[in-house]
C-alpha positions in Angstrom: 111.8 -103.9 -22.7 112.9 -101.4 -20.1 115.8 -103.5 -19.3 116.9 -103.3 -22.9 116.5 -99.5 -22.9 118.5 -99.2 -19.7 121.2 -101.4 -21.1 121.4 -99.3 -24.3 121.7 -96.2 -22.2 124.5 -97.7 -20.2 126.5 -98.8 -23.2 126.0 -95.3 -24.8 127.2 -93.7 -21.5 130.3 -95.9 -21.6 131.0 -95.0 -25.3 130.7 -91.3 -24.5 133.0 -91.6 -21.5 135.5 -93.3 -23.9 135.1 -90.4 -26.3 135.6 -87.9 -23.3 139.1 -89.3 -22.6 140.1 -90.0 -26.2 138.8 -86.8 -27.8 141.5 -85.3 -29.7 140.2 -81.8 -29.3 138.7 -79.8 -26.6 135.4 -79.4 -28.4 135.1 -83.2 -28.8 135.5 -83.4 -24.9 132.9 -80.7 -24.3 130.5 -82.4 -26.6 131.0 -85.6 -24.8 130.4 -84.0 -21.5 127.1 -82.5 -22.8 126.2 -85.9 -24.3 126.7 -87.6 -21.1 124.5 -85.0 -19.3 121.9 -85.4 -21.7 122.1 -89.3 -21.3 122.0 -88.8 -17.5 118.7 -86.7 -18.0 117.2 -89.7 -19.8 118.4 -92.3 -17.2 116.8 -90.2 -14.5 113.4 -89.9 -16.5 113.6 -93.6 -17.2 114.2 -94.4 -13.4 111.5 -92.0 -12.4 109.1 -93.8 -14.9 110.1 -97.3 -13.6 109.7 -96.5 -10.1 106.5 -94.5 -10.6 108.0 -91.4 -9.0 107.0 -88.3 -11.2 109.2 -86.0 -9.1 112.2 -87.6 -10.9 111.1 -85.7 -14.0 111.6 -82.4 -12.1 115.0 -83.5 -11.1 115.8 -84.5 -14.8 114.6 -81.0 -16.0 116.7 -79.2 -13.3 119.7 -81.3 -14.5 119.1 -80.5 -18.0 119.0 -76.8 -17.4 122.3 -77.0 -15.4 123.8 -79.2 -18.2 122.9 -76.5 -20.9 124.2 -73.5 -18.8 127.4 -75.1 -17.9 128.1 -76.2 -21.5 127.6 -72.5 -22.7 129.7 -71.2 -19.6 132.5 -73.7 -20.5 132.6 -72.9 -24.3 132.4 -69.1 -23.5 135.4 -69.6 -21.0 137.6 -71.5 -23.5 136.8 -68.8 -26.3 137.4 -65.6 -24.3 139.3 -66.9 -21.2 136.7 -64.9 -19.2 133.0 -65.8 -18.6 131.8 -62.2 -18.2 133.4 -61.0 -21.5 130.9 -60.5 -24.1 127.9 -60.1 -21.9 128.2 -56.3 -21.3 130.8 -54.0 -22.8 132.4 -51.5 -20.5 131.9 -47.8 -21.6 135.6 -47.5 -22.5 135.2 -50.4 -24.9 132.3 -48.9 -26.6 134.1 -45.7 -27.4 137.0 -47.6 -28.8 134.8 -49.8 -31.0 132.8 -46.6 -32.1 
């Protein structure tokens, strides 16, 4: 049973890697990267369950958090070409926008 789940995860990861390289747009590639990270979290959780090591779940949660934050940062960078833009407006920008 677990071998079939592991095999399905590996096949899905292979398909996501194919989408990563064949994706026609940038957003397809970012989505494929995020999907690959999510599948990696599932793989780490499955391996932790199979080896009866619950600390793997902590590693999987940390990896999921890093995956989420990096996806948001990448999308923000490609939208504004600056990661810090949009977080806090400078006082001169506030006066121009008023």
